[in-house]
VOVODREN-599415 format. One record per residue (C-alpha): x, y, z; residue number from 0. Coordinates in steps of 0.5 Angstrom, whole numbers. Last residue first. Example, Ala and Ser with C-alpha at 12.3 -4.5 7.8 and 13.67 -1.06 7.14 Angstrom:
VOVODREN-599415
      x      y      z    i
     27     -2     14    1
     25     -9     16    0
//
This chain:
VOVODREN-599415
      x      y      z    i
    -21     61    -44  422
    -29     62    -42  421
    -31     58    -36  420
    -32     64    -32  419
    -37     68    -36  418
    -41     61    -37  417
    -41     58    -43  416
    -47     58    -48  415
    -46     65    -51  414
    -39     64    -53  413
    -40     57    -56  412
    -46     60    -60  411
    -42     66    -62  410
    -36     61    -64  409
    -41     57    -69  408
    -43     50    -70  407
    -50     50    -66  406
    -50     48    -59  405
    -51     42    -54  404
    -47     43    -47  403
    -46     37    -44  402
    -49     36    -37  401
    -47     35    -30  400
    -52     36    -25  399
    -49     32    -20  398
    -55     26    -21  397
    -53     27    -28  396
    -46     25    -27  395
    -48     19    -23  394
    -53     17    -27  393
    -48     17    -33  392
    -43     13    -29  391
    -48      8    -28  390
    -50      7    -35  389
    -42      7    -37  388
    -41      1    -33  387
    -35     -3    -34  386
    -32      4    -37  385
    -31      6    -30  384
    -25      2    -29  383
    -25     -3    -24  382
    -22     -4    -17  381
    -20      3    -15  380
    -16      1     -8  379
    -16      8     -4  378
     -9      8      0  377
     -9     13      6  376
     -3     17     10  375
     -6     20     16  374
     -6     27     17  373
    -13     28     20  372
    -16     22     22  371
    -19     15     19  370
    -24     12     23  369
    -26     18     26  368
    -33     17     23  367
    -33     23     18  366
    -26     21     16  365
    -29     13     15  364
    -35     16     11  363
    -31     20      6  362
    -26     14      6  361
    -32      9      4  360
    -34     13     -1  359
    -27     13     -4  358
    -28      5     -3  357
    -34      5     -7  356
    -31      8    -13  355
    -28      2    -15  354
    -35     -2    -14  353
    -39      3    -18  352
    -34      3    -24  351
    -28      8    -23  350
    -25     13    -27  349
    -18     15    -24  348
    -16     23    -26  347
    -15     24    -18  346
    -20     29    -15  345
    -24     30    -21  344
    -25     22    -23  343
    -26     20    -15  342
    -31     26    -14  341
    -34     24    -21  340
    -35     16    -18  339
    -36     18    -11  338
    -43     21    -12  337
    -45     14    -15  336
    -43     11     -9  335
    -46     16     -4  334
    -52     15     -8  333
    -52      7     -7  332
    -51      8      0  331
    -44      7      4  330
    -43      1      9  329
    -37      1     13  328
    -33     -5     16  327
    -27     -4     21  326
    -19     -4     21  325
    -15     -7     27  324
    -11    -11     23  323
    -13    -18     25  322
    -20    -16     25  321
    -21    -13     18  320
    -17    -18     14  319
    -20    -24     19  318
    -27    -22     17  317
    -25    -23      9  316
    -21    -29     10  315
    -28    -32     13  314
    -32    -29      8  313
    -29    -32      2  312
    -36    -34     -1  311
    -39    -27      1  310
    -47    -30      2  309
    -52    -25     -2  308
    -47    -22     -6  307
    -47    -15    -10  306
    -40    -12    -10  305
    -39    -12    -17  304
    -46    -10    -18  303
    -45     -4    -15  302
    -52     -1    -16  301
    -54     -5    -10  300
    -59    -11     -8  299
    -57    -17     -4  298
    -62    -21      0  297
    -58    -24      6  296
    -55    -31      7  295
    -55    -34     13  294
    -49    -33     19  293
    -46    -40     21  292
    -39    -39     18  291
    -40    -31     19  290
    -40    -32     26  289
    -44    -25     29  288
    -41    -20     33  287
    -46    -15     31  286
    -43    -10     28  285
    -38    -14     24  284
    -43    -19     22  283
    -48    -13     19  282
    -42    -10     16  281
    -40    -17     13  280
    -47    -18     10  279
    -48    -11      7  278
    -50    -12      0  277
    -56     -6      0  276
    -52     -2      4  275
    -46     -2     -1  274
    -40     -5      3  273
    -33     -2      5  272
    -27     -6      8  271
    -22     -2     12  270
    -15     -5     13  269
    -11     -2     18  268
     -4     -2     16  267
      1     -7     18  266
      8     -6     21  265
     15     -7     20  264
     15     -8     13  263
     20    -13      8  262
     21    -17     14  261
     19    -24     10  260
     14    -25     15  259
     11    -18     15  258
     11    -18      7  257
      7    -25      7  256
      2    -22     12  255
      1    -16      8  254
      0    -20      2  253
     -5    -24      5  252
     -9    -18      8  251
     -9    -16      1  250
    -12    -22     -2  249
    -17    -23      4  248
    -19    -16      2  247
    -20    -18     -6  246
    -23    -25     -4  245
    -29    -22      0  244
    -35    -24     -4  243
    -37    -17     -4  242
    -32    -12     -1  241
    -30     -5     -3  240
    -23     -3     -1  239
    -19      2      4  238
    -12      2      6  237
    -10      5     12  236
     -4      8     16  235
      0      7     10  234
      6      2      9  233
     13      4      8  232
     16     -1      3  231
     18      4     -2  230
     11      7     -3  229
     11      3    -10  228
     13     -3     -6  227
      8     -3     -1  226
      2     -2     -6  225
      5     -7    -11  224
      5    -12     -5  223
     -2    -11     -4  222
     -4    -12    -11  221
      0    -18    -11  220
     -5    -21     -6  219
    -10    -22    -11  218
     -6    -28    -15  217
     -5    -31     -8  216
    -12    -30     -6  215
    -14    -34    -12  214
    -10    -40    -11  213
    -15    -43     -5  212
    -20    -44    -10  211
    -27    -44     -7  210
    -28    -37     -4  209
    -27    -34    -11  208
    -29    -39    -17  207
    -23    -42    -21  206
    -26    -49    -22  205
    -22    -53    -27  204
    -28    -57    -31  203
    -29    -64    -29  202
    -36    -64    -32  201
    -40    -66    -26  200
    -36    -62    -21  199
    -35    -56    -25  198
    -43    -56    -27  197
    -45    -56    -20  196
    -40    -51    -18  195
    -43    -47    -24  194
    -50    -48    -22  193
    -48    -46    -15  192
    -45    -39    -17  191
    -50    -37    -22  190
    -55    -38    -16  189
    -51    -34    -11  188
    -50    -29    -17  187
    -58    -28    -17  186
    -63    -31    -22  185
    -64    -32    -29  184
    -57    -35    -31  183
    -54    -32    -37  182
    -49    -38    -39  181
    -43    -35    -43  180
    -39    -40    -47  179
    -33    -36    -48  178
    -30    -33    -55  177
    -27    -27    -52  176
    -32    -22    -56  175
    -37    -26    -52  174
    -34    -25    -45  173
    -33    -17    -46  172
    -40    -16    -49  171
    -43    -19    -42  170
    -39    -14    -38  169
    -41     -8    -43  168
    -48    -11    -42  167
    -48    -10    -35  166
    -50    -16    -31  165
    -58    -18    -30  164
    -57    -24    -33  163
    -53    -27    -27  162
    -47    -30    -30  161
    -44    -37    -31  160
    -38    -37    -35  159
    -35    -43    -39  158
    -28    -43    -41  157
    -23    -46    -47  156
    -16    -45    -46  155
    -13    -41    -52  154
     -7    -38    -49  153
     -9    -31    -49  152
    -17    -33    -49  151
    -16    -36    -43  150
    -14    -29    -40  149
    -19    -25    -43  148
    -25    -30    -41  147
    -22    -31    -34  146
    -22    -23    -33  145
    -29    -22    -36  144
    -32    -27    -32  143
    -28    -24    -25  142
    -31    -18    -27  141
    -38    -19    -29  140
    -42    -21    -23  139
    -39    -28    -23  138
    -39    -35    -24  137
    -33    -39    -26  136
    -30    -44    -31  135
    -24    -48    -34  134
    -24    -53    -39  133
    -18    -57    -42  132
    -15    -58    -35  131
     -8    -61    -36  130
     -6    -60    -28  129
     -1    -54    -30  128
     -6    -51    -35  127
    -11    -50    -30  126
     -6    -47    -25  125
     -3    -42    -30  124
    -10    -40    -32  123
    -13    -39    -25  122
     -7    -35    -23  121
     -8    -30    -29  120
    -15    -31    -27  119
    -13    -28    -20  118
     -9    -22    -22  117
    -14    -21    -28  116
    -20    -20    -22  115
    -16    -13    -21  114
    -21    -10    -27  113
    -20     -7    -34  112
    -19    -13    -38  111
    -12    -12    -39  110
    -11     -9    -32  109
    -11     -1    -32  108
    -18     -1    -28  107
    -14     -3    -22  106
    -12      4    -21  105
     -9      5    -14  104
    -11     11    -11  103
     -6     15     -6  102
     -8     20     -1  101
     -3     23      4  100
     -3     27     10   99
    -11     28     11   98
    -16     34     12   97
    -21     31      7   96
    -21     36      2   95
    -13     36      2   94
    -12     29      1   93
    -17     28     -5   92
    -13     34     -8   91
     -6     31     -6   90
     -8     25    -10   89
     -1     21    -11   88
     -3     15    -16   87
     -1      8    -15   86
      0      5    -22   85
     -2     -2    -24   84
      4     -7    -25   83
      0    -13    -25   82
     -2    -17    -31   81
      1    -16    -38   80
     -2    -21    -42   79
      3    -27    -44   78
      0    -32    -40   77
      5    -36    -35   76
      8    -42    -36   75
      9    -47    -30   74
     16    -50    -31   73
     19    -47    -24   72
     13    -48    -20   71
      7    -43    -18   70
      5    -42    -12   69
      7    -35    -11   68
     12    -32     -7   67
     18    -34    -12   66
     14    -31    -17   65
     13    -24    -14   64
     16    -21    -21   63
     10    -25    -24   62
      5    -19    -22   61
      8    -15    -28   60
     14    -10    -29   59
     19    -15    -30   58
     26    -12    -31   57
     28    -14    -24   56
     33    -10    -20   55
     29     -6    -15   54
     25    -13    -14   53
     32    -16    -12   52
     33    -10     -7   51
     26    -11     -4   50
     28    -19     -3   49
     27    -25     -7   48
     31    -32     -7   47
     34    -33      0   46
     27    -30      3   45
     23    -35     -1   44
     27    -41      3   43
     26    -37      9   42
     19    -36      8   41
     17    -43      7   40
     10    -42      5   39
      3    -43      7   38
     -3    -43      2   37
    -10    -42      6   36
    -16    -47      5   35
    -23    -45      5   34
    -27    -51      8   33
    -34    -48      7   32
    -35    -52      1   31
    -34    -58      5   30
    -32    -58     12   29
    -28    -64     13   28
    -25    -65      6   27
    -22    -58      7   26
    -23    -55      0   25
    -20    -54     -7   24
    -17    -61     -9   23
    -14    -65     -4   22
     -7    -69     -3   21
     -3    -66     -8   20
     -3    -59     -5   19
     -1    -63      2   18
     -6    -62      7   17
     -6    -58     14   16
    -12    -58     19   15
    -13    -51     22   14
    -20    -52     23   13
    -24    -47     19   12
    -19    -43     15   11
    -16    -50     13   10
     -9    -50     12    9
     -5    -52      5    8
      2    -54      6    7
      9    -52      5    6
     10    -48     -1    5
     17    -46     -3    4
     18    -53     -7    3
     13    -51    -12    2
      8    -57    -12    1
      9    -61    -19    0
//
């Protein structure tokens, strides 16, 4: 059943609108590139949801925004606690960069330890609403783990396509949840194309980012939480790492919703951060290229979660930056790795490379004058450092941090400690 507050789905390429029951996933005139955007009746939503009602809500999860999500009254949501992640004040990070305030939104606190749980929770709801027996996705790891875990919570069969090079910890999650795991000898793009073909052939529900229009709607709840946690006083800028482009597109959608409802009076700049080895959108931004026709690149980065030859949600991703007066920045793998301990020591948030890339981007943005002294900034850490322990070990080793190995005696400890480190 179509929720009464959903007006239509609009193609981001041509603007043609469709009833939700009129199309599957994309605009028929533009095929896989015809990504759809969910459009709402904000007057109807505003009568049901407001900042005052949110303050009175006892639901700490993403479903506190249910009247602003494309779910019907009878749709059952998964039991796992998705959403409600903390946004920490990080005064030492702010001081080090000469900024007014820096907050870190820690999405590593999600059930499967990444922001992708928000989209996968939505996927499970939509899949069950249409009676799907199997749901599928392609992923470099986090979206796969998210779909795997959320599906396990309701007993929904799922098939996951991941590059064989994905970190072992992420593959272990999939196997533990009981997914059918297909390791593809190739890139994320290869896994994506095979997943698309298989979903069409077998009739599986397709959760893929940049194809299923409802994934943006799940991810936008991260921005709604940020705004609510900051008392509906938007920051000056939000920094987020970018791979396929769905997260940054979701953040932008959350801003547009809040602005349309009158919950905020302005939107912050969104700054997208890409690894230098996977900088498709940075290239397009710097060169004024059309992302609809720009060919794929060859992506290679330590930050596997944001490695994408061809960002699938690139139209929404580019709009998120251009429509908010933001920018795209590239950072090197070395800068990303250095940001892991810098973020952990400056805020207590342990991020995987993709999550730490946002902090590396903030450092670069300050250096380039894109974020200026005294401004208020949110850094979105998209996933836990436990997702990729090998990268974290490389990061601390590069910074010269090593454990102290000693015999089990106090004298040995005293001899090993630097004088300034003694209690």
